[in-house]
Phi, psi and omega in degrees: 000317180299319180294322179296318179295322178293324180297321182256028175302142186300338181268354182274163179300311181292322180297312178294320180297321179294318178297317178295320180299320179300314179296322181288326176293323174297320177296319178297319178299317177296316182299315180284330172298317177298315180297316178299318180295317180297311185292337181263341185244343183244137177307145183303329177301314180292321178296319179296322177297318178297315181295323177295315179298318180297316180293318179295321181295324176302318184287304183290333176294324178295326177293315180294328178286331176054035177075004185288337176293339175271314184293331179293332175291319177299315181296326178295319177293321179297311181288327178295321179295335180257009178054045182216050186294341180298338179294346179298333180301314181291322178298316181298315181302318179290325180293322179298317179299317180298318180302312183292324178295315180294322178297319178296317180296323177298317180292322176295318179299320178296317181298324181283318188273337185305312180300324180291315180296316181297332181287330188249004182237153177274352179238082186294157178291127183253185183297331180298318179295317179298315178301318182296318178296323179298327184269001187296325182297318181290323177296312182298318180294321177300312183291325175296313181301320180300316181281335173293319176299320177295318179295331179279358181090004180268061190296320183286324175294321177302313181290331176299317177289317185294320192243337183255296184297324181304322181262324184297314180297318180292322179301312179300317180296321179296318178301317178298318179298318180295315182293330181261007178057043180239037185294347175294344179266012186304310182294320180299314180294322177303318182282321178298328179305324180288333174296317178296316181294321180298317180292315183294313180293325178296324177300315180295320180298314179297324178296312182294324178293341179276353181275158182302331183299335183245028175282123183302140179256248183300112183287345179288348181266012177300147181250129181280163178299320179296323179293321178298315180296320180293319178291321187278334187305309178297323178293327178296316180295316180291319180293317178296318179296318181296314180290329176295321177296329179285336185243347184298323180298317179292317182295318181284328178299325180300332181287343185243344182228177180272175181297331179296316178293325176299317179297319181295312180296323182297332177296318177298319178298317182294325180296330178290348175296334177299330179278313185290342181296327179292313180300315182290330178294316178293317181298326181300324179270324187290323185308303180299326181289322176296316180300319181293313179298321181295316180289339175269356181061034179264080187294319183296318179294320180298313181294324179295318178298317180298315182298313181294321182293320180295319177299315181298318180298311184294315181295325182282326186272331183303312178298325179294315180297314180296317180298315179295322180293317182287328184251021185304313184297307179294328179293314180296327181293340178297332182276350181132152184305322183294334187285350176292347177296343182272009185304306182297319179298321180297316180298320180293318179296324179294326177299318177295321179293330178296316177293321178302316179293321181297327184274350173069208188270048187292324179295316178297318180302313182295318181291325185271356180242031176060031175245029184294333179290319177297318179296324178303313182290324179297311182290319180299321178295320179295327178294318179301315177298319180299314180299314181298313181296317177298317181296326181276318190271325183298314179300331184268320187242359177063234183299321179297320178297319178297318180294318179298317180297316181294313181294320181297315180291326177295315178297319181300308185290326179295312181294320178297317183293315181293326177294318179296315181297317180293321178293321186279313188244355186058031178255130180266102175274344178280171186294125172221156181239000000 
């Protein structure tokens, strides 16, 4: 018993990962409760508009973030290794400015390009897209704040914002919209929710930065804006590419089907979150520790953490994947009879997630060990494959084509990444016993 308690000590990798996993599972429960409520209480047209806005926001939000949600984790490990974590305050201030500048440029770009795009496409940019672009600054700032809290060691508060408040506040707002018959405002409320989260999370960050623990030390270790951009740029490309792969199927599907079909397919995509939540829970804790071990040149400790985390990921996700595959039909029917059409797409997406779990935290490893440029090229190449496959398969197979394209590109980048890491560092990020 004593050994078990030590294993899950709150300060250990597994202990923190378990705590994060509990919060993320609660978030998943909220997320699926919200999805069930939406699909049963809101017309499929409205649900499809929300899913389209959500997918678009993932993509353009990644551009506005410019990889800084990843690089701030690296900087926390760098400053922690030098016992000067207070310098994170200056890094954060510069990152906030970059977010707002990029969000402004995105909106200007849409205003300039929209007339040209509308002239040459059969699927013109509608009001949903414009609303989503307007809300990108608040979304990007929220996601940056969440990872800054993680970088500050406030892992549970970070996860509270990421997984509980993010969905709980929106859920309450959706119930109000349904009761007042104002579901046409669904996308607007979805975006305003991030404004509230950005302000609340920012308040906590400013409070913690005012405490003695984050008082800046050696001023020679200040990081310039150009250094942040240089460090973040490869991570921005890989993060944007990664999120594009997660949302490209929905965005491209919209060009060939109606919002109702988008809503049906999106349910299958959301169900795979049950698998990725385990991987992301481990990564949330593992990232800063890998950065710290790497900056201390402690290779043995780094490899041990990777090995244990990959085992935990695989053992935890396999039962979920098998359960979802066996019970796909009855689970999908909970969202409504029409949603069972996503059965085949769900099985294909789960196959990709199985390979993802087998390969472990390879993306985090590459970003936290100064191999972000290699990861950038791996993910960017997978996006090209994803675009080509979606363009070829969606017109012919619809939802099944989108699922095949997404799973194929996921398998491609994972296998390429683990092969590169083993060739370069002789480190096995994939499953070993």
